[in-house]
N, C-alpha and C positions, 0 to 999 in steps of 0.2 A: 249493423249498428251494435248489436250486443257485443261483437268480437272487439269492436273499437273502444267501447266502454270498458271491457274487460282488460284490454291493454293499459289504458289509462289507470285503471286500479292496480294493476301490476306494478306500474311506474311509481304510483304512491308508496307502495311497500318498500320499493327499492330505495327510495331516498328519505326514509324516515326510520325511527327506531322500531324495532320488531317484536319487542315483548309488550303485550297489550297493556300492562301495567304502567309503562313508561309513557304512553300516549295521553294527551289531553282528550276530553270527550269526543270532540268532533273527529279527530284522527283515529280514535278507537271505533267509532262507527264505520269509518272508511276501512279500516283494517279488517273489522269483522265481516263487512260486506264483501271485500276482496278475498277473504277466506273462503266465504260461501260459494263464491263464484269459481274459485280454484278447485274446491271439492267437487262441484257440480261438473266442471269441465274435465277434472281428473288430470290437470296439467300443473306443472311446477315451474318456478324459476331455478335454473341449474346454475350453481356456483362451482367454479373449477379452480382449485389451489394446485400449487407445485409440488406439495408435500402432503402426505396423510396427516402428519401432525399439525400442519397449519389449517387443514381442513377441519380438523377437530376443533381447533381454536375458534375458527369462523362459525362452525355449526353451534357451538356452546353459546355464543353471542346472539345467533339468529333464533335460538330455541328449538333447533333440529336435533332431536334425541334418538330416533329410531334407527338403529345401525343396520344397513343392509349389506349386501355383498358388492363392495367396491364404492359405496356411497352412504350418506347419513341423510335421512329424510325427516321432515317435520316442519309445521308452522309455515307451510306453502313453500319450503325450499328443499332442493336436493343438493347436498353438497358432496362433490366428488373430488378427484386429485389425479395428478399424473406422478411419475417418479423422475422429475426432471424431464430430459428430453425423451419422448416416446416416439417421435418421429425424426428422420435425417434426410438429407439429401440423397438421392440414388446413386448407387455405385455406376462407374463407367459402363460395365457390360449390361446394365440394365437400360441403357440407352440404345446401344448397338452391340450385337455379339462380337463384331470385330474389336471392340475395346477390351475384351475379356483376357486375351493374351497380351503380355507386355511386348511391345514392339516400337522401335524408334521411328518406324514408318507411319505409324498411327497418330504421332504427335504433330501439332497440339490437338488435345481433346476438348472441344468447345460444343457442348450440346446446344441445339437451336432453342431449347426451351428446357429449363430445369424443373425437375419434379421431386416430390417427397414420398418417402415410404415409411411404413411402420418398422421400427427396430426389431430384428428377429430375436425375441425373448418371450417364452410363454407367460410369463408374469405380465409384461408390457401389453401382449396381445390380448390377454384376458381382460385387463383393465380398460384397455382402449375400447373393446366391444361393450363394457358397462357404459363407458363415457359416450359412445356413439349412440347407444340406445336412448340414453337420457336426452342428449341433445336433439334427436330426431322428434322427440315428443314436447320439447320444451317451448314455452312462449317468450321466455327470455333467458339469456345467458349472461352471468356476470363473471367476467374474467378477473379472478383473484390471484394471478400468478405474481411472482416477485415484481416489485416495482422497478423495472429495469429493461435494458435492451434485450438481453437474453430470456428474461421472464415473458417479455412479450412475444417473442419469436417462439418459444415453446408452446405457448398456449394457442397462438395464431394457427400454427402447423396442425395441433391437434383439431382444432375446430374445423380447418379446411379439409382435413382427412375424413373427419366425421360427417362432412356435408352439412354442417350447421347452416339453417336458412333464418333463424329468428333474430331479433334485435339483440344487440350485444352492448352491455354496459361494462365500464372499467371501474375496479376497485384499486385506488392508488393510496397506499398508506406507508409510513416509514417505521412503524413499530407493530407488534402483534398483542399489545395490551388490549384489554376489553374496550378501554375508553377510545383508543385509535381505531379499532375496528368499527365501532358504533359510528364514530365520527365519519369514517371513511364510507359507510353504507349511506349515511345522511348526505353525502356529498358525491354520489357516484358520477362518473363523467361518461361521455359518449366514446365508443371505441374509435371512432374517426378522429378524435383529438390525438391519438397515439399512431396514427398511420405512418407518419415520418419515423417514428421510433422503430416500427416494424421494419419500414423499408431500409432503414440503417443496419438493422440486425440481418436482415436478408441479404443485404450487399456484402456484409462482412462474411456471411456464411459461403455465398456463391464465390466471392473473391479468393477465400481460403481454399475452397475446392479446386477452383481453376489453377491457382498457383501451386498448391499442394500436390494435386494428383499428377500435373504434367511435369513438375519440376523433379518430384520424387522419382518417377519413372525414368525420366531424362538422365538424371545423374546416376541413378542406381545401375542402368544399363550401360551407360557410357563409362563410368568410372568405378563401379562397386565391385567388379570382378565376379559378380553372381553370388557374392557370399554374405552380402548384407543389404538390406534396404536402407538406401540413404534419404532419410527424411529431410525434406526441404519445406519451410513454411515461411509465410509472409512475415510473421513476428519472430518465429523461433530462430530463424537464420540470422537476422541482424543481432539478436540478443547473443547468440553464440559468437558472432563476430566481435562484439564488444569485449567479451572475455579473452577470445584468441588474440585480439590486437593488443590488449593489456599484457597478455602473457609474453607475446613476443617482444614488446616494449621493454619488459623487465629482463628478458633473456639477452636482448641486445644492448642492454645498457652498460655503458662504460664508466665506471666511477672516476670522478676527478678528484684530486687532492686539493685541500684548500687549508687555510690556517685562520684561526679566530684569535683576535688580540683582546684579553680581558685583564682586568685589574680588581683588586680587592681593596676597597677603602671603607673603614669602620664596619668591618664584617659584612660588607655589602658588595656583591659582584656586579661590576660594571662592564658592559660590552662596547667595543669600539663601533661607533656609527659607520655603516657603510653606505656608499653611494649606489643607488638604484641603477640598474642598466636601462638602456633604451627600451629593450624588450619588456622589461617589468613596467615601465612607464607607459608604454602602449597598452599593455594588458589592462593597467589600472584604469585607463581612459576608456577602454572598451566596457568594462564592467560599469563605469559611471553611465555610459550611453545606454546600457541595456536595463539601467534602473537600480544598480546596486546601491546600497546606502553609503558605502565607503566612497570617499572623495578621492579622485586621482591627485597624486602629488604634483606640485607644480615644478617644472624644471628649475626655477630660482631657488626652490625650497630643498632641492635634492642635495643635502650636504653629507659630509663625512669623507673617509678615505676610500681609495678604490679597493675592491676585494683582494685579499691577500692569496695570490695563487702560487707562490714560491717561497720556500723556506728563507732564503737568503734576505729577501726583502722584509719578512715577517721579523727575523732575528734583528735587522738593522733598526726596525721601529721599536722593537722591545729594548734594544740598547739605548735608543734615543730618549726614552721616558723613564727608565728605571730609577734614575738618580734625580729626577725632578719632582717637585711636590704635585699633588693631585689637588685641584681647586673646582669647588662647585660653582658652576656659572648660571644655573637656571634651576628653579623648583617650580612646578606647576601642579596645582591640584584642581582636578575637574570633577564635579559632582555629576552623576549620570543616574539614569533609571532604565530598568530593563522590564519590559512587558512580560506577562505570562506566556508560556509556550502556547502555541496555536492548538486548538481542538485536533482531534485525529480524523484523517481520512483514512481509507484502507491502506494505501501505501505507507503512510507515515506510522501507521500502527504496525504494519509488518517490519518496517525498518526499526522501530523502538523495540519490538519483541525479539528481533534477531540480535540486537546489540546487547540487550539486557539479559535475555534468557537463552540465546542461541536458538530460538525457535526457527524453523524454516518458514518461508512464505506460506507454504501450504498449511503447515500446522496451524499458523495464526488465522488463516482464512477459515479453516474448519472450525476453530474455537470460537471466533466471533460470530460465525453463522450459528453455532450452537447457542450461544449467549442471546443471539437475536430470537431464536426460536423458544428459548426459555423466557423470553419477554423482558429481560433485564437490560438489554441495550437496543438502540434503533438499528435501522437498516445499514448493513455494513459495506455493501459494495458502492462506495461513494468516492467522488474524487474532489471533494470541496471540504475545507477546514472552517466553514462559516456556518451560522445559524440564520434561519429566516426571523423576521421581526414577530411573527405570530408564535414563535416558542418562548419569547422572553416572559410572557405572564405565566408560563407553566413552569418556569425554572425554580421558584420557590418551593413548589410542590414536589418537584424532582429532588430538590436538596434535602427536603424534609424525609423523603423516602430512603436516603442513604444512611440508614440507621447505624451501621457499623463505622460511620465517619462523623459521628455527632461532635466529637472533640474538634474537628476541623470546620463542620458546618455551623457549629454554635455562633461564632463571631458574625456570621451572616444573617442569623435568625432575626427576624423582625425589622432588618434594615432594608432600605430600597437598594436593590441590587444594581450595581453600575451596567450601563448599556453602551459597551464600547463597539466602534465601527470595526474593530479588528476581531469581534466576535459575531456581532449581528449586522449582516449585510445582505439584503434581498438581491442585490445585483450580482452576488457570488454564489448564489443557490439557485439551480434549475429544478431539477426533479426531487432531490434529496439534500438534506443538511448534513453536517457533520455527525460522527459517531458520538453519542452521549448516552448516559444511563436513562432509563425510562422512569426511574423512581420506584419500580417494583422491587421490593426487598429480595436479594438474590438468596436462593436456597439450594443445597444440594449440588454445589459446583465442584468440579474436579479441580485439582491443583492447578492445571494450566488455565482453566476458565477463571479461577480466582485471581490468578496473576494478571491475566489480560483485563478483566473487569476492574482490578485494583488500578491499573494504568488509566483507564478511560475514565473511572470515578474521580481520580485526583487531578486529571487533566480539566475536567468540567468544573470541580470545585475551585481549582487555581484561577479560572479566568475571572472570577468575581472578587479575587484578593487584589490588594493594592499592588502596584509596581514594586519592583525590588530597587532599593536605593543604595548606590555604591559611590565610592570615591576613587578616582584613578590619580595616583601621583606619579608624575614623571620627573626624574632628577637627571640633570646633565652635568658632567664635569669635564675638566680639560686638563691635559698635559702635553706641553709643547705643541700646542695648536692642534692636537689630536682629540676629538670629542668623544666622550663615552656616555652611555645612557643606561638606566635601569628604570623599570616601571613596577608598580604595585598596585594591586587593586583590594580595596577594603569594603566589605559589606557593611553599610551603615544601618539599614532596615531591611531584613530579609523579605518582608512582604510575601509574595506568593510561594516563595522558596521553602516556607515552614510546612506547606502542604505535603511536600516531598520528604520531610523529615530528615533532611540534609542540608548543609549550607550551600551546596551546589547540586543542581538538577542534571548536571552533565554526566554522561557515562564515562568509564575510564578510557574508551577509545575516543570520545570526543575530547577529553582532557589532554590525551597525547597529541591530537592533532592541533591543539590550541594551547601547547606547552608554554608559549610566550606570554599567556595572559594568567599568570598565577595569582592566586588571591592571597596575597600577603601584605603585611604592613611593614613599611619601611621606617628606619629610624628618622628622626627629625633632623633634616639637613637645612643649613642656612647658606644663602647665596654669599659667596666670598670666603667662606671657610676653605682652609687648605691644610694639608698634612700628608704624611708619608702613605704609601700605598704599595701593594704587592702585585706587580704585573706578571703576566704570563702568556705564553704562546701555545695554543691548543690545536693539534693535528686533527683535521676532519676529512671526511670522504662524502661526496655527494652520493645521495640515496636514491634507488629506483622507485617508481611509483608503487604503491601496495597492490597486491591482487585484489580482484573483487571479493567481497564477501556477499551473501545474499542482500544484506542491508544496502550496501553501496551499489550493488547491481540494479536493486529496485529503483533507488534513486536515478540511476543512469537511464533507465528504462523509462522512467517518469519524465525526463528532461532531455530525451532524444541524445543520450550519450553524453551529456554534460553534467558533471558532478557539481551540484549547486547547493550551498547551504542557506543562502539569503532566502527567506521566505517569499518576498515579493518577486524576486527574480525567477524562483522556481515556479510560482503560480503562472508567469508569463509564458514559461517554456512548457507548461503542461498541455498545451493546446497541441504541441507537437510530439507528445509521448509516445512510445512504443507500446502497443497494446493498450488494454484498459485494466484499471485496478483489478477487476474480477478475474482477468485471465492471465496476469502476470505470474502468480504462483504456479499455475498449471503449465505455462510455458517452461519455467525453471525445472519442473518436475519431469517435463518431457525431454529436456536435454540430459537429465540424469538417466532416464529410461532407456535412451537412445545410445547410451555410453559415449556421448559427446564431452561430457564434463564429469568430474568427480570432486570430492570434497577432501581437503587436508585441513583438519581442524576446522576453522570457520571459512578457510580460503577456497574459492572456487577455482579448480584447475582444468584446463582443457586437455582431454586425452589426445594421443597422436591421430586418432580418427577425426576428432573434432577440428584439430589444427589443420590437418591436410583437406578437410571438406572446405573450409573457409579459403585456403590457399588455392584451391582448384577452381573456385568460383571467380571468373573475372568479370561478371555482370553486376556492377555496383548497385543496381536496382534490388537485386536479391539480398544484399547484405549490409546496405547502408542504413544506419540507424536514423539519420536525419530524413532520408527520403521515406522511409516506412512511417515515420512520424508524421509526415505530410499527408500520407494516405490515411492515417488515423484522423488527422484533423478533418480531412474530407468526410469521413464517416460521421463525425460529430456535426459537421455542416448539413448533412443530409437529415440528421435529427431536427436541425433548427429550421429547415426548409430553405436554406441559402445555397444548396448544392443540390444537382441532380443525380439521383442513383443510377440511372441509365448511362449518364456520362461517365461516372466512376467506373462502372463494369466495362463500357467500351474501352476506356483507357487500360485498364486491366488486362483485357483480352489482347490488345495490341502489345503490351508489355510481355505476356506469356509467349506470344508468337515470336517476338524478337529474341527472347531467351533461347527458345527452341532452335532457332536458326543459328544463332551464335554458337551454342553447344555442339550441334551437328557439324558445323564447319571446323570444329577443332581436330586437327589431324595428328596431334600428339598421341603418344601412347602412355599417357598418365593414369595412374591408379591410385586408389586410396588404400592405406594400410588398415587391416581390419583386426582389431584386437578383442579378445574375449575380456568382459569386465572382471575386475579383480576384486574380491570382497573388502569393503572398507572397514576400518576401526572406528568406534564411536557412533554418534548419532546419524541417523539418516534412513532413507527408505531401502527396501531390499535392492540389491544391485539388480539392475535390468539386464535381461539377455543381450548379447551382442547383436543379435539378428532378430528381425520379425519372424522369420520361418527359418531357423537354421536347420542345416542338414542332419545335425545330430543333436537330439533332445539332451540339454545339459542337466547335469544331476542337480536336484534340489537341494538347496543350502538353507540352513536354519535362518531365520530372520536375525538380522544384526540386533544386538541389544541397543536400545534407544537410550540416549543421555536424558532425554525427556522422562522415561519411566524413572531412571535413577533419581532424578531430581524429585519427581513426585514422591518416591519413597522416602527420600531423605527429608523432604519437608512435611510428609505426612507424619514420620516419627517426631517431629518437633512442632506439631500443629499447635498445641496450646501456647508455645513460646511465641509463635508468629503473631499472635494478637498483641504483642508488646510494641511492634513496629508501629511508630507514629504517636505512641502514647507520651505522656510527660515523663521525663526522666526521674526515677525514683530517688536519685541521689542528690542531683543539684536543683531539680525542679524547673530549671530554666530551658533547657533543651529537650529534644524528643528522642525517643529510642530509634536507632537505626540498626541495619542489619549488615554485618561484615561478612568476610569469608569464613571466619571460625568462631566468631562470637557476636553478641549484640553489644552495642555501645551507644554513647550519647553524641548528639550532634554538636554539643559544645565541647568536644574533646580538645579543640584547639585553644579553648579558653581555661583548660585545666581540669575539666571534669574527668574523673577517673573511673566512672561506672563502666562495668564489663561483665557480661554474662556468657560464659562459654556455652557452645552448643552441646547438648547432652548426647 
């Protein structure tokens, strides 16, 4: 009976504030009584976090101040921590000695039951024994791991290995602020609520073990010439296939010559309207079916001349129109509006950082993780760009906390913030919402952290600004029944664009991709006017697709190989994406380390080893982005309890067996070229060794100079001047200060403002 009362009291502690000063009288009495019981029984509630820094934050809120070896104690709590993964799945030889030596005859390796082990590391082992002792004497455990699939798996394995038998609660929070931690402890959830999350994480780990261990041994022994371990992975290999296939597409591309017919009328260049091919019409129809906003052109509206594919025809058309007047036949002006850009999920943040700053996906992940641990941004490993409704009341306070952005938040101060369905939508949020600031003033940020935080802060501010209003003018003219067109886009009211300190929030890369949508003002044309013009014929060549950058590769991984810019369509394809937001950066880094890819400027280039590896794999299941995306979808369905983990693993076991049989039946004498990695110029990680266990230890090279460090140094020297960005222009007072390549300028430069401040 006493024990039952004691447990009830412990639960009262777990679901309420823990500093006695914050309790009402009745709760204070309960809290005091429970503490008395705890002291008498000499037992504690054990909280386990994923990192020491997070543990310290939690301990501070709980009132635990007494630092011990491997944990912090006080106020009825013992707060301890892991270092990420302390446990992992057992190695093949730990199931049976026969699997210690690599042999084709031992494949496939499918243990009857998977087991976990402690990672061999003295620091990990020492910390685990501390955790084990605490858990053996605990009356309750509170899992304070990262609120995600991997965080759940990490802590569950530790608890299993430690033989924990007491009740377990789950702390589920999206930020590490004191308010969020207190709120989380007031709403602790049962560990059983997260059993599907654990099953999905466990299925992922076992699936990766089954495919990785078997396929890596299989291909290494069959095709690797015993010179390099050929790493094969469920996510890694399809990602490599994307890069290789794009590269082969570029290499095999045969440029075709064509000509463009243009004419200049009143200092404005008009282009001849071309008929769309049947293929283009079909593609537009497919986009419309998939939910894209662009409407497919109707066949009857498909006007214009046939594309000019030979010079003789082009010159004949030129001759036909050169002596005839140019007549304006139609002028249309449409007003439109453009909503603010979506809030960031992890992938879109990595994409933006790669485009703007050339940060790698891994660098961005580490930076946003650091910002999260510094309590200035929310949980980063998210795949949604929406906020839940319960965040809306907190938004004014968050905006008020962005003190360095007062010039931008001032127009929102005191006003009722708009609540758009494009921002707040409970149906689009599962465990975590989009990445936003917490409202805590950022302090002591590195240059990289400052840049990433700036992107997040401005996106958050921008969603509460009005839409950008613009006018699109399209003018059509005609010469000898040949129609010409020109379009111009004029910003009428910048709206949210002022938050970014520039008339356009597009990167240079985006502008190049949308070169036809120039923001320019056309002269005033009147229907029926006519006059002389200067036609000309321009020789052009079709261009191959662009190589992947980390930004475009991340997008392709997110949408199962389909490069999609439309937000709605991209959301629909996310269900079938390759990997998870939290793992994609690591996958790309693995490809670098395995010497499967290298970087040329921002482009990702497959090495001969990477190309040959993909070419030698004939099993589509191993390298298909779409099929891998389907597996990822099944893992998410396990989380949602709509799919069975056991069925997923049985299907994976069957697939592994089929792959082994297929490769073993290959009687060809194919081998893969093994190349030693070459040091790269510019930014990037250290070049990885060409082999896991090379016969000869390579000489150690000095780390390559990081472009990021150069950037940090450069911006550090001009730190005071950076505060100018986003401030009102000191010359005209209308625009805001923007940062160019060599100097600061005014956003109203197109309107004639001449403010310029060179970098010192």
